[in-house]
N, C-alpha and C positions, 0 to 999 in steps of 0.2 A: 420414602424410596421410590423409586420408580421400577415399574413391574415390569421392564424392558429388559432388563439386567444391568451389569457393569458394563459402562461404555469404554470402547476402543480408544486408547489414547493415542494420537494422531502425533508424530514428532516430524517437524517440519527438516528441511535442508539448511544447511550452512551457506550455500553456493548461491551468491549474487547472480541474478542475469544480467547481462550488459545494458548499464541505463543509457547506453547511446544507442540502441538497436530501435530497430522501426517498431517490433513487437512490443516493446515496454512501452515507448510512448504512445501508441495505438491503444494499446489497452489502458493506457491511464487517462488519455484523452476520452475515453468511452465511459469512464466512472463520472458521476455525478458528485460524489465525495470521495476525496482520496485520503485514506487513512493507512496506520499500517497493519490494523485488522485487515481490511480487505485486500492490500499489498501480499501479505503474508499468505491468506488465503487462494489467491489467484495463481501465486507462483510457489505454494507448498514450502513456503520459509519459515523461520523462527520469527516472532514478532522483535526479535533484538537485531535480527539482519535487516527486516524489512525496515524498521526505525533508522538503521542505518543508512541504507538506500535511498529511504525518503531525507534524511539529512545532508547527502550528498547531490541529489537533485537540487535540493533546494541552493545550498552553495553555489552549484553550478546555475542557476537560474532557470531551470527548466520548469519548477516548479514554484508555489508561494504559498504561504499559511494564510489562510482564511480567517480560522478561529482557533481558540484553546479555551479548553476547559479542563481543568486537571491536568491529569497525563494524557488526554485524548488530543491529537493537533489532526486538522480539517485545511488538508489541501485542496490547491487547483492546478491544472497547469497554466504556465503564462502564455498569453497570445490565444487560448482555446475560444472558440465563439460559443457565446452563449445560446441556447436554445432557444429557437421560435416556435 
């Protein structure tokens, strides 16, 4: 048990941000690895909403899956410039 006491549960939002906005694409461009957890944390979303958002973006062709391990999917932006 932790000596810090019980942890406060954070409930995410179910309102998905606009996937076509420059804010969303700019933030995703800045991520090394795009995962549902990273997206949910960034926009305070539920994981299920973040997964749906990533699936919609993949269908649109904005992101592509790099790898998958079990339930974890890692995406990257399409056309993103590699770090030099």
